[in-house]
C-alpha positions in Angstrom: -39.6 -45.2 -7.1 -38.7 -46.7 -10.5 -35.5 -45.5 -12.2 -37.6 -44.0 -15.1 -39.7 -42.0 -12.6 -36.5 -40.9 -10.8 -35.1 -39.6 -14.0 -38.3 -37.7 -14.9 -38.2 -36.1 -11.4 -34.5 -35.2 -11.3 -33.6 -34.2 -14.9 -35.8 -31.1 -15.0 -34.3 -29.9 -11.7 -30.8 -30.5 -13.0 -31.6 -28.8 -16.3 -32.9 -25.8 -14.4 -29.8 -25.6 -12.2 -27.5 -25.8 -15.3 -29.5 -23.2 -17.1 -29.3 -20.9 -14.1 -25.5 -21.3 -13.9 -25.2 -20.6 -17.6 -27.3 -17.5 -17.3 -25.2 -16.3 -14.4 -22.1 -16.8 -16.5 -23.6 -14.9 -19.4 -24.5 -12.0 -17.2 -21.2 -11.9 -15.3 -19.6 -8.5 -14.9 -16.2 -7.8 -16.4 -15.2 -7.0 -12.8 -15.9 -10.7 -11.8 -14.4 -12.3 -15.0 -10.9 -13.5 -14.0 -9.8 -16.3 -16.4 -6.9 -18.5 -15.5 -4.4 -19.1 -18.3 -3.9 -22.6 -19.6 -0.7 -21.7 -21.3 2.3 -23.9 -20.3 5.6 -22.1 -20.8 8.8 -21.8 -18.7 8.4 -19.7 -15.6 10.9 -17.8 -13.4 9.6 -16.1 -10.3 12.4 -14.1 -8.6 11.8 -13.9 -4.8 14.2 -10.9 -4.5 16.0 -8.5 -6.9 19.1 -9.7 -8.6 21.0 -6.7 -7.2 20.4 -4.6 -4.1 18.2 -1.7 -5.2 17.0 1.8 -4.4 13.3 2.5 -4.5 13.1 6.2 -5.4 9.3 6.4 -5.1 7.7 5.3 -1.9 5.5 6.8 0.8 5.6 5.8 4.5 3.9 7.1 7.6 5.9 9.6 9.6 4.3 8.2 12.8 5.2 4.6 12.2 5.6 2.6 15.4 8.9 0.7 16.2 7.2 -2.6 15.5 5.9 -1.4 12.1 9.3 0.0 11.2 11.0 -3.3 12.1 8.6 -5.2 9.9 9.1 -2.8 7.0 12.9 -3.2 7.2 12.6 -7.0 7.4 10.5 -7.0 4.3 13.0 -4.7 2.6 15.8 -7.2 3.4 13.7 -10.1 2.1 13.3 -8.5 -1.4 16.8 -7.0 -1.5 15.6 -3.4 -1.1 18.6 -1.6 0.3 17.4 2.0 0.4 13.9 3.4 0.3 13.2 7.0 -0.6 10.2 8.3 1.4 8.6 11.1 -0.6 6.1 12.0 2.1 8.5 14.0 4.3 6.4 17.2 4.7 8.3 20.2 6.0 9.4 22.1 9.1 8.6 20.4 12.4 6.7 17.5 10.7 9.7 16.8 8.5 12.0 16.7 11.5 9.6 14.3 13.4 9.4 11.9 10.4 13.1 12.0 9.9 13.7 10.9 13.5 11.3 8.0 12.9 12.7 6.0 10.1 16.2 7.3 9.2 16.8 7.9 12.9 16.1 4.2 13.7 17.7 2.7 10.6 20.6 4.9 9.4 21.5 4.3 5.8 18.2 2.6 4.9 16.0 5.6 4.2 16.3 8.9 2.4 13.5 11.5 2.9 12.3 14.2 0.5 10.6 17.3 1.7 7.4 18.8 0.3 5.9 22.2 -0.4 2.9 24.1 1.0 1.4 26.2 -1.8 -1.0 28.1 0.5 -0.3 31.8 0.2 1.4 31.5 -3.2 -0.2 34.7 -4.3 1.5 36.7 -1.5 4.7 38.7 -2.4 7.9 36.8 -1.4 6.2 33.3 -1.2 8.8 31.7 -3.5 11.7 33.0 -1.5 10.1 31.9 1.8 9.4 28.5 0.4 13.0 28.2 -0.8 14.3 29.2 2.6 12.1 26.5 4.3 13.4 23.9 1.9 17.0 24.9 2.8 16.1 24.5 6.4 14.6 21.1 5.7 17.8 20.2 3.9 19.8 21.1 7.0 17.6 18.6 8.9 18.2 15.8 6.4 16.0 16.3 3.3 17.8 15.1 0.2 15.2 16.0 -2.4 11.9 17.6 -3.0 8.7 15.8 -4.0 6.0 17.6 -5.9 2.6 15.9 -5.7 0.1 15.8 -8.5 -2.0 18.6 -7.0 0.3 21.2 -8.7 -1.2 21.8 -12.1 -4.5 20.0 -11.3 -6.1 21.3 -8.1 -3.7 23.9 -6.5 -5.3 27.4 -6.8 -4.3 30.8 -5.5 -6.4 33.2 -3.5 -8.2 34.3 -6.6 -9.3 30.8 -7.4 -7.0 30.6 -10.5 -5.3 27.3 -11.1 -1.5 27.3 -10.5 0.2 25.9 -13.5 3.2 23.5 -13.1 5.6 26.1 -14.6 4.2 29.0 -12.5 7.1 31.6 -12.2 6.2 32.2 -8.5 7.8 28.8 -7.8 11.0 29.5 -9.6 13.1 30.3 -6.5 12.3 26.8 -5.2 13.7 25.1 -8.3 16.8 27.3 -8.2 17.3 26.4 -4.6 17.2 22.7 -5.4 19.9 23.3 -8.0 22.0 25.2 -5.5 21.7 22.5 -2.9 22.3 19.8 -5.4 19.1 17.9 -4.6 16.6 16.5 -7.2 13.0 17.2 -7.7 10.7 14.2 -8.1 7.6 15.6 -9.7 4.3 14.0 -10.4 2.3 16.0 -13.0 -1.0 15.0 -14.3 -2.5 11.5 -14.4 -2.7 8.6 -16.9 -3.9 9.9 -20.3 -7.0 7.7 -20.1 -8.3 9.5 -17.0 -8.7 12.7 -19.1 -10.7 10.8 -21.8 -14.4 9.9 -22.0 -15.3 7.0 -19.7 -16.6 4.8 -22.5 -16.1 1.4 -24.1 -12.8 2.4 -25.8 -11.2 3.8 -22.6 -8.3 1.5 -21.6 -8.8 2.3 -17.9 -12.5 1.9 -17.9 -12.5 -0.7 -15.1 -10.4 1.5 -12.8 -12.6 4.5 -13.5 -15.7 2.5 -12.8 -14.3 1.3 -9.5 -12.8 4.8 -8.7 -14.9 7.4 -10.5 -13.3 10.2 -8.6 -10.1 9.5 -10.6 -11.6 10.8 -13.8 -10.4 14.2 -15.0 -13.3 15.6 -17.1 -12.5 18.8 -19.2 -15.1 20.9 -17.4 -13.1 20.6 -14.1 -9.5 19.9 -15.2 -7.0 21.1 -17.8 -6.3 18.8 -20.7 -3.6 16.1 -20.4 -1.4 17.8 -23.0 -1.6 21.1 -21.3 -0.2 19.7 -18.1 2.6 18.0 -20.0 3.4 21.2 -21.8 3.7 23.1 -18.6 5.9 20.4 -17.0 8.3 20.1 -20.0 8.5 23.9 -20.0 9.5 23.8 -16.3 12.3 21.4 -17.2 13.5 23.7 -19.9 13.4 26.8 -17.7 15.7 25.3 -15.1 18.4 23.3 -16.8 20.6 23.2 -13.7 17.9 21.5 -11.6 17.7 17.7 -11.9 14.1 16.5 -12.3 12.9 12.9 -11.8 9.7 12.8 -13.9 7.5 10.4 -11.9 5.7 7.4 -13.4 7.6 7.5 -16.7 6.1 11.0 -17.1 2.8 9.2 -18.0 4.4 8.4 -21.3 4.9 4.7 -20.7 2.6 4.1 -23.6 4.7 6.4 -25.8 8.3 5.6 -24.9 9.6 7.2 -28.1 8.2 10.5 -27.0 9.7 10.2 -23.6 13.0 9.3 -25.2 12.8 12.5 -27.3 12.3 14.5 -24.1 15.5 12.9 -22.8 17.4 13.7 -26.0 16.4 17.3 -25.7 16.7 17.8 -21.9 19.7 16.2 -20.1 18.5 17.3 -16.7 15.5 15.0 -16.8 15.3 11.5 -15.4 12.3 9.2 -14.7 11.2 6.2 -12.7 8.8 3.3 -13.2 6.5 3.4 -10.2 3.0 2.2 -10.8 3.5 2.0 -14.6 5.1 -1.4 -14.9 2.0 -2.6 -16.8 2.9 -0.3 -19.6 6.4 -1.8 -20.0 5.3 -5.4 -19.6 3.1 -5.4 -22.7 5.7 -4.1 -25.1 8.8 -6.2 -24.1 10.8 -5.9 -27.3 10.4 -2.1 -27.8 10.8 -1.5 -24.0 13.9 -3.7 -23.9 15.6 -1.7 -26.6 14.4 1.6 -25.1 16.0 0.7 -21.8 19.3 -0.1 -23.4 19.3 3.3 -25.1 18.2 5.3 -22.0 19.7 3.2 -19.3 21.3 6.2 -17.6 18.0 8.0 -17.2 15.7 5.5 -15.6 15.4 4.6 -11.9 13.5 1.9 -10.0 10.3 3.1 -8.2 7.2 1.3 -6.9 4.9 4.0 -5.3 2.4 2.2 -3.0 4.1 -0.2 -0.6 3.4 -3.9 -0.9 6.4 -6.2 -0.5 5.1 -9.1 -2.6 4.1 -6.8 -5.5 7.8 -6.0 -6.1 8.2 -9.6 -7.3 6.3 -8.8 -10.5 8.7 -5.9 -11.1 11.7 -8.2 -10.8 10.1 -10.7 -13.1 9.4 -8.1 -15.8 12.8 -6.5 -15.6 15.0 -9.6 -15.1 13.3 -12.5 -16.9 12.1 -13.4 -20.4 8.9 -15.0 -19.1 5.8 -14.8 -21.3 2.1 -14.1 -20.6 2.0 -13.8 -16.8 -0.3 -11.8 -14.5 0.2 -8.2 -13.3 -0.7 -7.7 -9.6 -3.6 -5.4 -10.0 -6.3 -6.1 -12.5 -7.6 -2.5 -12.8 -4.3 -1.3 -14.0 -3.8 -4.1 -16.6 -6.3 -6.5 -17.9 -3.6 -7.7 -20.3 -0.7 -10.0 -19.5 3.0 -9.2 -18.8 6.1 -10.2 -20.7 9.7 -10.1 -19.4 12.2 -7.6 -20.8 15.3 -9.7 -19.8 17.4 -6.6 -19.3 21.2 -7.3 -19.1 23.0 -6.9 -15.9 24.7 -3.6 -16.7 21.3 -2.1 -17.4 19.7 -3.6 -14.3 22.5 -2.2 -12.1 21.8 1.3 -13.5 18.1 1.0 -13.0 18.3 -0.6 -9.6 20.9 1.6 -7.9 23.6 3.3 -10.1 21.4 6.1 -11.4 20.0 6.8 -8.0 23.5 7.1 -6.6 24.4 9.7 -9.2 21.2 11.8 -8.8 20.2 11.6 -5.1 22.7 12.7 -2.5 23.0 10.9 0.8 23.0 7.3 -0.3 25.9 5.2 0.9 27.5 3.8 -2.3 29.4 1.2 -0.2 26.1 -0.7 0.3 26.0 -1.6 -3.4 28.3 -3.7 -5.7 30.8 -1.9 -7.8 
């Protein structure tokens, strides 16, 4: 075959292939689009935290095997995680079983929080019985109480009425926490975007497309602001109880408002679990905010994933620019480092937890 004939035969096929590839690119979903940055800037990728730290927000299986526990502790050592707070402690016999599992095998490495069972909340004396159960769990090792997001969202009493976050029937429990000197780590609500229409301006559209059950439409759930109002009223009602407002209180995108809450209520603290993406896109404001409220913020991660912690260290410790978060659906934007000074890092990593959560051995941390 002559060269000219070969060209006439091949070029149309090549053109069709290129056109097809171009068409596929034009119709590619945002879920598939994953551009790689061509920016060349200095990079620092910490493999472990600069200081030993306490993770105040984690969840671990109470039935973990010995091999699984050993792997967990080895990963903790690798990233300089000295103490993990397991918030999924349950209560009663289940609490005792879980406490024997991790803290029993590795003394000093785990702190466990108990949980509440809201069933029967409409019955007389429920609050007193729940407080008594919490005190029993405290005697068996519980050093805090974790309130899950179901309170205020999906918990209902026997009449089918939603139980608000500040329901007075729960007051004996909060008072018991104050008497025992243990904190309440409370998750109220969800990200604000989950309560908004799932449309082109919703910042968490991708996550809500992939997990539509996470949406909180107004015909099924109370508004975002209603839940926050109830939670903040709870904090006001019980000034002697120390509350750790989980996930930056879902105000990571409005740190000034969270700071105002701190200014008004000295019994409120927070942690950064699962909201690092909010901090990493506002490095200058977040840096100054951390300096002002350094005594009120603790380290938290939420879902376990040892290598994901490295992004936390990079945001908190370095001044790197324009780098990836570890989960696209939480942040399609890039991260920037806050370059927090050592005195602030120490407070976030361990000093605040030592002040608020009993049962952590201070000798395991630098002075």
